[in-house]
C-alpha positions in Angstrom: 238.7 330.1 155.9 237.7 330.9 159.4 236.5 328.5 162.1 233.8 329.8 164.4 233.7 328.6 167.9 230.4 326.8 168.7 228.9 327.8 172.0 228.6 325.1 174.6 224.8 325.4 174.9 224.5 324.7 171.1 226.8 321.7 171.3 224.9 320.2 174.2 221.5 321.0 172.6 222.7 319.2 169.5 223.2 316.0 171.6 220.3 316.3 173.9 217.5 316.9 171.4 218.2 313.7 169.4 218.5 311.7 172.6 215.2 312.9 173.9 213.6 311.9 170.6 215.2 308.4 170.8 213.7 307.7 174.2 210.2 306.9 173.0 211.5 304.7 170.2 213.9 302.7 172.4 211.3 300.3 173.9 209.9 299.6 170.4 213.3 298.7 169.1 214.0 296.4 172.1 210.7 294.6 171.6 211.4 294.2 167.9 214.8 292.6 168.7 213.4 290.4 171.5 210.6 288.8 169.4 210.6 285.1 169.4 210.9 283.2 166.1 207.7 283.2 164.1 206.0 285.8 166.2 205.2 288.2 163.4 203.8 285.4 161.1 201.4 284.3 163.9 200.4 287.8 164.7 199.6 288.6 161.1 197.2 285.7 160.9 194.8 287.4 163.4 194.4 290.5 161.3 191.2 290.8 159.2 191.7 290.3 155.5 191.8 293.5 153.5 189.7 293.7 150.4 191.0 295.7 147.5 189.2 298.9 146.6 187.2 299.0 143.3 187.2 302.2 141.4 184.8 303.0 138.7 
């Protein structure tokens, strides 16, 4: 069993790429955590009611 040495650029790329992808989702996660109690229930009431599709 041999262990290959991972080049430094590959190791840093493995950390940077997921970090860059996390940046756009970070505000979304913060807003989700910071929601006041009952926010989602009140927000859902303003959406139009969806009618089921009839097939046939």
